[in-house]
ROKOL-922162 format. One record per residue (C-alpha): residue in three letters; x, y, z. Coordinates in steps of 0.001 Angstrom, whole numbers, plus 500000, padded with zeros to 6 digits. Layout:
! residues N
ALAXYZ ...
END
This chain:
! residues 247
MET349068888483571222 LYS347342891531569731 LEU348316894902571192 SER348262898466569920 ALA351536900167568982 GLU351155902389572028 LYS350914899426574406 ILE353810897621572735 SER355995900722573181 ASP355060901212576837 PRO358416901584578688 CYS356913899939581776 SER355939896733579965 GLY358370893871579529 LEU359992890723580887 LEU362486890138583674 LEU364419886905584143 VAL364656885885587799 ASN366598883089589499 LYS363957881813591915 PRO365434880621595214 LYS364243877698597316 GLU361255878147599629 TRP359832880983597531 THR356732880143595525 SER356380881579592041 HIS353503883652593423 ASP355783884990596173 VAL358159886337593511 VAL355285887946591617 ASN354000889602594797 PHE357491890825595673 ALA357908892480592262 ARG354437894004592344 ARG354759895505595817 ARG358393896589595865 PHE358464898111592384 LYS354857899336592371 PHE353579897581589264 LYS349847897011588827 LYS350126893950586603 VAL352784891269587142 GLY352636887607586152 HIS354946884702585451 CYS355417882140582698 GLY355383878682584246 THR355178877734587923 LEU358136876347589849 ASP357506874350593045 PRO358718876056596251 ASN361810873845596620 ALA362690874029592938 THR365043876791591824 GLY366002878444588590 LEU364587880499585777 LEU361270882239586363 ILE360142884689583691 LEU358251887660585110 VAL355970889620582795 VAL355003893188583647 GLY352315895500582314 HIS351053894694578833 ALA353633891898578576 THR351328889771580748 LYS349544889052577451 ALA352599886988576488 SER352566884783579596 GLU350428882005578115 MET352534881876574959 LEU355824881670576864 ALA354474879161579386 GLY353606876884576475 GLU357146876734575086 ASP359770874060575760 LYS361739874071578990 THR365026872596580183 TYR365686871295583687 ARG368631869892585606 THR367444867359588136 VAL368656864763590621 MET366747861493590909 LYS367229859353593998 LEU366602855636593698 GLY365296853342596410 ALA362203855153597644 GLU358858856475596424 THR357108859498597950 ASP353469860515597742 SER354399863727595903 HIS357150862174593745 ASP359694864602595227 GLY361704865018598407 ASP358992867077600103 GLY356583864153600306 GLU356208861246602690 ILE358019858023601822 ILE355353855447600997 LYS357551852692599574 GLU361170851565599663 SER362816849324597077 PRO366253847774596562 TRP368549849535594085 ASN371943847865594671 ASP371668845647591586 ILE371070848591589241 THR374036849248586949 GLU375134852386585123 GLU374432850584581849 ALA370856849951582953 VAL370472853628583869 ASP371826854689580448 GLU369354852432578648 MET366491853633580811 LEU367233857324580181 GLU367357856711576436 SER364001854912576535 PHE362202858000577841 ILE363102860246574901 GLY360204861005572554 PRO356441861605572684 GLN354558859807575437 GLU351732860088577945 GLN352260861054581566 ILE349852860758584495 PRO350144863936586605 PRO350860863496590335 MET348150863973592943 VAL350153866833594432 SER349724869145591438 ALA347571872030590230 VAL345864869919587560 LYS342095870057588008 LYS339713867123588323 GLY336009867855588628 GLY336754871536589199 LYS339103870830592111 LYS342882871084592039 LEU344494867720592684 TYR346640869007595543 GLU343488870190597320 LEU342106866657597144 ALA345461865187598179 ARG345480867338601338 LYS342190865682602308 GLY343663862234601731 ILE341634861737598561 THR343219859992595571 VAL341419860079592226 GLU342019858646588782 ARG343962861054586587 ASP343838861148582823 PRO347219860757581102 ARG348406863831579225 PRO350582863928576105 ILE354106865262576611 THR357366865085574686 ILE360841864545576087 HIS363094866089573452 SER366424865109575003 ILE368011863693578138 GLU371678864264578938 LYS373293862299581743 ASN375374864539583997 ARG376360862285586884 ILE375706858790588200 ASP376553858260591853 LEU374047855581592796 PRO371528855823594294 GLU371603859308592747 VAL371361860095589052 GLU371708863672587817 PHE370525864514584313 THR369367867411582137 VAL366075867116580293 ARG364486869302577611 CYS360746868791577464 SER357400870135576351 LYS354873872132578330 GLY353105870257581101 THR355887867781581851 TYR356273866937585539 ILE359936866113586141 ARG359147864576589522 THR356705862202587850 LEU359334861464585219 CYS361729860447588021 HIS358998858317589599 ASP358333856536586302 MET362059856012585746 GLY362296854240589085 ILE359552851856588029 LYS361319851259584714 LEU364387850154586691 ASP362273847744588780 SER362844849956591811 SER361466853234593159 ALA362640856813592761 PHE361819860406593584 MET363113863795592497 SER365429865284595123 GLU366570868442593290 LEU365285870548590390 VAL366696873596588605 ARG365044875148585552 THR367859876290583287 GLU365946877369580162 SER362412878438579302 GLY360893880000576215 GLY364290880551574626 PHE365675882326577711 SER368526881093579918 LEU369132881001583655 ASN372587882452582901 ASP370887885778582143 ALA368627885798585218 TYR368901888117588217 ASP369205886840591776 LEU366338887757594047 GLU368719888832596816 ASP370241891420594469 MET366789892603593450 LYS365991893425597081 SER368375896384596813 TRP366903897635593514 GLU364706900636592995 ARG361977900724590361 GLU364415902348587910 ASN366801899384588237 PHE363998896961587442 LEU363042898916584322 GLU366664899168583181 ASN367204895416583458 MET363855894448581979 ILE363540893178578405 LYS361202895723576832 LEU358038894320575294 ARG358760895983571970 ASP362226894415571796 PHE360812891012572713 ILE358153891175569989 MET360657892362567358 GLU363068889553568208 ARG360344886912568035 SER359157888293564705 LEU362663887963563255 GLU362904884359564479 GLN359754883342562591 
END
């Protein structure tokens, strides 16, 4: 990210951590910030599905140059996997296309399965995703009822921490590399257990070294003025200085 000293010091350029609510797309949040606070350039660092919640990093002004870098960093999610059914989107928004027994699955089997997914691996992205095939986004093809072969992509699961097992539900926290689809991870875990599974809940808790604990609720932001946004924003200069010290 190469910027002049003047652009780096721009008081209207920086990052804001937002707790994205359900039913808002990441683009909805960007549009809200742009229109309400009258910014010309607003972006985000890593899409969250509409029914996923959690940390969304907004970048404003010259800080939009940092969006690709931040989107490429590791992320942490808290998710709930539900055993016994497979959906066409691998999450609770899709249509159930298969049901499987899960009653014989034990907690010990779940523990072993979770452990087996840690490390580098290849993942086939779901049809309902923004990955492109032949110039078309997969979800556009899926809407037309078209299913195509997808190339596996390298990902890394750095860690998985079990939070709760209340079968058929399993809640866990996963830290992973860029491009990891947690709903596909849940789908693949179901297969590993000789059953089926889909992701029923997803919260992004960390991204690019930032935490959901420091994010602002969108409902609170609705009462802000532009000055409030600027006061709560991480200034681009401060962000660059902090990253430089970390290296």
